[in-house]
N, C-alpha and C positions, 0 to 999 in steps of 0.2 A: 563687544561683550565686556562690561567691565563692571566690579562689584561681585558678590555672590550669587547672584541670581539671573539669570538670563528673562529676556523680555518674554512675555506671553507669545506664543505660537499658536495660531489657527489651524487646528488640524481636525477635519470634519466637523467644524463646529465646537469644539471642544477646545477650551482653554487648560493648557500644561504649563505648570512652572516650573523649572527645572533648577536643580542645584550641582552647578558645575564644581564646585571645590569642595565642601565639606560634607556635603548630603545629610544636613542636621534636617532642612525643612523639606517639605513637599508640598506643593500648593500654599506654602505659609503656614503649615500645622507641622510640629514636631514628630519626628518618624515614629517616635514611641505613642505619641497619640493615636497614630493610625494603624497599630496593630491590633487585628481584633481580639476582643477578650478571649481569652481561653486558649490563645495559640501555643503559649506557653508550655502549658500540659499535652496540647497534641504534639507539641516537637518532643516533648519528653518521653512521650508514650512511643513515637516512630524509633526514638535512639533506642527505647527499650526493646522492642521488637525487633531491631536489626541488631542489639546487642544477643538477643535470646536465639535468634536464626543463626548468627555465626558459631555462636557456642553450640548449636545443632548439629552444623554441619560439620564442624573440628571434630567433635564426639564420631560422628558416622564416617568421617575419614580414618579417624586412629580405629574405630573398630573393624575397618576395610582391610584396615593394613597388617592388623593381627592374625599370625599364624593359624589357619582352621584347626580347631578341634577334631580330631575323628571321633565319630556318634561313639557313644559308650555301646559295649555289646551288651545284648539281652541276654541273661543265663537261659538256659531250656531245660525244663525239669522235666524228668519219667521217672514213673512209679512204674517199677515191673514186678507183675504179682505171679506167685508160683504156686500151685496147688498139685500136691505128690499123691500119690496113691496113699491108702492105708497102712501104715507100717513101715513107709521106705523114706521118711521125711528127714531121715537121719542121713541114710546113704545119700540123699540128692543132696545134704547140705556138706558131706565130705567131699562130693565130687566136685561142687560148686566153688568151694575153698580151696581145692587143690588145681582146677584149671582154669576157672575164671577168675576168683579173685586176683591173683597174679597180676591177668592183664588189664583189671579195671586199675589196679593200684600202678600200675607203668603209665597209664594212661592219666592219672591224676598227676603221676610226677612229672609228666611231660606240659601238663596243665588243660590237657583238653576235657579233663573233670575237676570240677570247682569241691562238690561237696559227694561222701559218699557215704550211706548208711543202710544198714539192715536192720527190718523189725520181724517180729513175729507175733501173732496174736496171743494174749493171756489166755483166753476161754476158747472153746470151739461156737461156732456159729451154726446154722443151719448148712446143708451140705450144700446146696444153691448159692451161699455167698459166700463160702468158705473158701480161704487160699492159706498157705502155710507159712510163705515167707514173701516180705516185700522189699524190695530191694528200690531206695531212692537215690536218683543220682540227678546233680544239677551240673549240666554240662555247660562248659564255658558259652557256647551258644549252640545255635540249631546245626550248622556246618560241622562241629567237632563230633555231634552225634551221628554223624554219616560218614564220617573218614574209614578209611579202610583199615582194619587191625589186622591186615593179613602178616605183613611184613614182622610186626612185633610177636605175634602170634608164634611165627617159626623161630625167631630169636629165643621167645620164653621156654619154648617147648620144642626143644630138637626132636624129641621121637614122636613124629608126628602120627605114627600107627598105632600108637597107646595113647595119646591126645585123642585123636578121632573117637577112637573105640570108648574111651571114658566118657566123650561130650554125648556121643550116642545114647550110653547109657542114663547118664544125668536128664536127659530128654525122653527116655523110655518110661522112666519114675512118674513124670508127669501126668497128670490128669488132666491141666489146664496152664495156659500160661499166657499173658497179656500185659501190653505194654499200654501206660495211661498217661499222656504228656499231660500235665498239671500247669496252671498260670494263676497268679494272684489277683486275688478280689480288692478293690477298693472299698472300703467301708464309710470312707469319708464323702459326702455329696462333691 
């Protein structure tokens, strides 16, 4: 073998001219001339796709390694309605403020309750729809609304005999009491 090109070899009836030294020609043609039209853009596209995939998998890996965030606790809102016997709503309110409000404030200080408000209607309605007081409580979550309050009640009201008697009176005054859990309604589509 001498020079830049090997002699033709017959392989299955096809002639192949190989360049053994510099690879500049194949079958007597420049290698640039034998590149199919548009192959440069295909190479660029392939490189771009490979780069995008590399970035995607790198981002997925970073997200997978990030510490998991605990799910945000959803507040649990309940409206508590109280309907007192005629002429006794002031007595009911005084007992509520004495025996129940301190408990609710303590639960708020502990973080179980996030919002606490009380309202009464400005005008009276029909007897069927009447209520005297509405207490709206936003609990930290549903579980917080169901935790036992016994230990806290004993701490706040050491004279349990008086406490139980006054709480019994507070509920004797009521004609009706109901709890209404509420949720937000999204107005946007």
